[in-house]
C-alpha positions, 0 to 999 in steps of 0.5 A: 806674209803679205797674204796674211796682211791682206786677210787681216785688213779685210777682216778689219774692214768687215768688222767695221762695216758690221758694227756700222750696220748694227749701229745704224739698225739700232739707231733706226729701231730706237729713233722716234717715229715722226708723226705728220707735222702739226701745222698751225695757222696763226695771227701775226700779232702772236707770231711776231712777238716770239712767244710761239717759238718758245711754246713750240720748243717746249712742246717739241721737247715733251713730244719729240715725235711731233714737229710744229710749223706755224703759218703767220697771217692775219686772222682772215687769211689764217682762217682761209688757210685752215678752210682749204685744209692747209692747217690743222688748227688756228690761233687767232683773235677775232671772235666773230670770224672764229664763230663763222669758222665753226658755223661753216663746219670747219672748226671744233673745240674752241678754247680761249688761252690768253688776252691783252688789249689794243691801243691807239698809238701815234706821234708823241706830239699827238696832233689830233689831241686825243690823249686821255680820250676813250677810243670812240671819242678819239676816233671821232677826233681823228676823223675830224682832224684828218678831214681837215688835213691835220693827221693821218690814220693807218689801218691794217686793211687786211681782214685781220683780227686787228682790222676787225676790231678797228672796224668795230670801233668805227661802227661804234662812232656812228661814222660810215667807214666806207665814206671815211676812206674816200674823204680827202686828207694830207697824204700824197694819196689824197686821203687821210685814211690809209690801208696798209694791207699788211701785218702789224709790224709793217703797219706800225712802221708805215704809221711811224714813217708817216707820223700817223695814228694806228690801232695795234695790239699792245704786244706787237707795239711793245716789241717794236718800240723796245727794239727801236723799230718805231718811235710812236707812243701810246696815246689811247690806253687799254680798256673794255672797248679795246679788249683783245682775246686769243683763242685756239680752234682745231680743224674739224676732222670730219670735214678735213680728213687729213687733219692731224687732230691727235697732235692738234688736241695735244697742243691745245691741252698743252696750252691750257696747262699751268706751266704754259699759262705761267710762261704766257704770264711772264713772257716779255717782262724781262726783255720789254719791261712789261708782259705782252699777254695775260693768261686766261685760265687763271682768271677763271678762278675768279669768275665774278671778276671784271675781266671775266665779265668783259671776256664773256661779253666780248668773246663768248657765244651763248654763254660759252667759249665753244657751243656744244654743237662745235665740240668734237670728242672733247672729253673734259675740255669743258668741265 
C-alpha cells in the first residue's frame, strides 16, 4: 500500500513537471522576440516635460518587441552621443547643429515634428524694466542694467539648443558675448552674466534663487512654474525671433553599422502620424492650463501661413527640412 502511495506521488510530480515544461516551452515559443533597444539621444527640454514618456508608452504598445530608451542631454551633448555610436537617433532643437550633424555624415532623414517658443523670464518686479520689449531690445537693456549692478542673467552655458538660441539673440544685439561674460556685476562671482552649465530645469532654479533673468523654452518653464518649482514670470513673450523647432534625425547606418535603423525609422514615422500629432497638440493642457508644444504636421495644410514661413526661414536648409543628399532609403517621407 505504501509503495502505491510513493508511486502515485511520483507520478503526480512527474505530471506537474511535464505541464510546467510544456507551459514554459509554449511561453517561449509565443513570446515576442525582442529587438535591440531603440536608443534616442534627446534634449532636456523635451524629456523633462514628460511628453516623451507618453510617446514611449504608446509606441511600445504598438511595437511590443521594441524597448525605447532615452538619453537626456543638451543638444550639443545629444549630438556627440550619437556621433560616438551610442544612440540610434536624436530629437533636438538647434537647426545649425542639426545641419552640422548631417554634414558630418552621421545623420539622415531629418523631420520636423513640433515647435514652440523661447521666452525670457525673470522676477515679477522686472528690475531691468524689459516688460513689453522685443527680445533684442530686452537683452540690450539687461546688459546695461547688469553692468550697472542692478540685475543678473543666467545662461544655460552648455552648448544646448537653448544656449545656441541665446547666443544667436546676443549676436543680433551687436554686443560681443565673450566681452559680456567678463563685465562686472553684482553676483558674488563678480559678474552679471552667469553660466549655469546645466539643463533647463536646473538653470531655471538657479535664476529663481538669484532673482535673475534667463531664456527658456516655454514648455519647461510652464512645467516648473505650475509645479511650484519657481516663481519667475514671463517677461518677454514669444514671437518670430524666439521660435523653437524640434526635429528628429536618424543616425546614418552607413557610418554607424550598429545603428538600430529599422526601429528608428518606425519611431520617426510614428511621430508623424495623426494620432501622435494630436497627442502633442493637447499635451499639458489639462495639467498646466496650456499646451506645451505645437504639432508641426497640421501646419503644412496651410503652407502660406505665417508660422510655416517662420519655420522655413529658421529651420529649413535650401528650402527643405532635409536636403536630398541626407536622405537614406526615405521612401515617401518627403512626398
